N, C-alpha and C positions, 0 to 999 in steps of 0.2 A: 505494499498499500503505499502510495506517494506521502511524504510527510506533509503536514499541514504547514501555512505560512508561519504560523506562531513557532512552531519547532524549527523552522530554517531559519527565522531571525534570533531564537534562542541559542542556535547553533553556529551563527556569524555567518549565513550564507551572503555573500555580496548580492547575488540576484534576487534573492529574498528581499534586501533592503532596497533595491531598486523598484522593487514592487511597491513595497511600503511607500516609497517616496512618490511613485507616480499615483497611488491611490489617495495619498493623505496629504501632500505637500500643500495643496492650494486650500485645504481646510485649516492648516497650520498657519499659513500665511493671513489667512483671514482674520482667524482670531488674533494672531500677533497683531496686526494692524488696527484692529478695535482697540487692543489695550494699549498700545504705545502710542499711536496717532501718527505714526511716521512711515511711510513707504520704505525709507532706508533701513531704518530700525527692525521693520517687519522682517525684512530680506536677511538681515542679519540674524534674528531669531529664528527664522526657518532653518539656517545652517546649523546654528547651536543646537536646536532641539534634535536633529537628526545626529549630530555628533554624539549628542548626551543619549539618544537612543541607542546608540551601538555601543557605549559605553556601559549601558545598564541593560544590556540584552539578555545578560543571564537571569535576570529577575522575572522575565516572561515566562508564563505558566504555559505548557506545552499543550493544554487543552482550553478551549474557550471561544469565543466569539470575536469579534472585529478588535484590531487593536488601535482602534480610532480614541477611544477613551484614554488608553495608556499614552498616547502622543499628545493628546490634549492636556493631561495632567502635567506632563513634561514641558510642554510649551508654556504653561501658567506659572511652572517654578522659573524656567529660564528668564520670562518676563520680569519676574519678581527679582531676580538677581541682577538682570541688565539693567532695570530700573535703578536699584541701588546704586550700580556703578556710574551711571549716568548722572546721578544727583553728586556723586563724588566729583566726576569729572567737570559738572557745571559750577560746583564750588571753587575747584581750582582753578578754572578758567577766569571767573569773577576777580579772580585775586591778580591777574595779569592785567598788564597795561591797556588802555583801550586801542584798539587798532585803527589803523589811519581809515580815512572814508574811501568807499569803493563805490563804482556806479550804480543807480539804482534801476533794476530789471524789472521793476513792478510791473510796466505794462505788457510785459512779455507773458506774466502769470495771471494776467487778468481775468481769463475764463476760469480760473481755478480758485477765484476769490469766494464764490458763493458757496461752493461746495466747502470749502475751508471753513467759512464762517459757520455751517451748520455743523460741521465736526467738531469747531471748537465748544460750540452751545453744549453738544452731547457730551463732550469730554468734561467741559464745566460741571454737570449734573453728576456725572459717572464719578469724577474725581472727589465728590462729597461722600460718597459711599466707603463704608470700611473695606478693607481690603478683603475680606472674607466675602463680602457681599459683590463685590467687583468679581470675583472670580466666580460666582454663581452664575450670576448676570451674562459672564461671557462664556461660560460651557452651556448653561439650560437655554438660553435665548439666541445668542450670536453662533454659537457652535452647533445647536440645537441637539444637544445631548439629553436624554432622559435621565430622571431623577437617579436610577441604578447606576448609569454610566457616569454620570457627573460624582458620584459618589467615589465610585471606581477611581475616577482620575484624581480625586483630591484625597483620598484614602480616608474618607469621613462616613459615619452612617447616614442612610438615606434621609431619616428624620432631620437630621442636620443640614442636609441640602434644602430640605422644603423650608424650614424656618428661616433659613437664610435668604432664600428666593423670596419668600412672604416679605420680609423686611424691607429687602432691596426694593422691590415692586412699590410697596408701600411710600417709600422715601422718593423713589423717581417719579411717582403720581404727584405727591406733595410738591416736589421740586418744579415739575412742569406746570403745575396750577399757579406757582408762584411767578414763574417765568410769562405764563400768559396775563396775568394780572398787570404785571410791571409795576413802575413806581407810580405813587398816585401823583397827579396832574397837580401843578400848582396853582393855588387861587390868586387871581388877578385882583389888584385893589379897584375898587368901585364904589359908586354910591351905595348907600345903605338901600337894599328892597329894589335895587336896580335890575330886573331879570334879563335872561337871554344873552348875557356877554359871551363871546366865544370861548369855549373852555372852562366855564364854570358850571358848578353843579347848581341845580335849583332846588329848593326844599322840597324834599318828598319825590325827586324825580329817579331816585335810586342809581344817580351817576350816568345817565343815559346821555345828558348834555356833554360831560366830560368825554365819554367814549365816542360820540360824534365828532368832537372835535379832534381827536386822536386818530379817525378814521375806521371805528370799528372795534368790535372786541375779537412726540415720542414719539 
């Protein structure tokens, strides 16, 4: 009987790792990109993830289903360590003298601005979650693992995954609501009792005038 992919990976078969890369590198990249917010860092995470998978191949159980949860767990750990190293590097760079001015190439990147802004908003909300909550969102929502697979990837009980995911979703809903409401519009000075000034809230109108002035109301 032909050995399973798991068995071949465990035995260090290079062809098996080639199959593993072909089957799952895109999923690893997508997860890494969502966690880091950087295409360049995501590519590096992919390389490090499969190097780490090779180093840890002896831990693979010969019997089981897809190795995707195992790889997703490695990806999360690589990003976690990568982020720590990036913070140390950023702190070191901050201590260096300011570089000389360079040409502004913003016009060449204009088509990316809108997507970058949306990603920044998403990461701002995501960044306010605890690391453990970020990991379950990344695995269960972005990588589309079920509870059991996410639990396997993180090495925690299924109940822990459920509770972390519930808390994370609740926090993200709250943050999304805060973002939609936005800051309270500033009240303009005017004559007492004068209605209808643009941007002002009328007594009892529930904020409709303010919303109208602002152009309307994850």
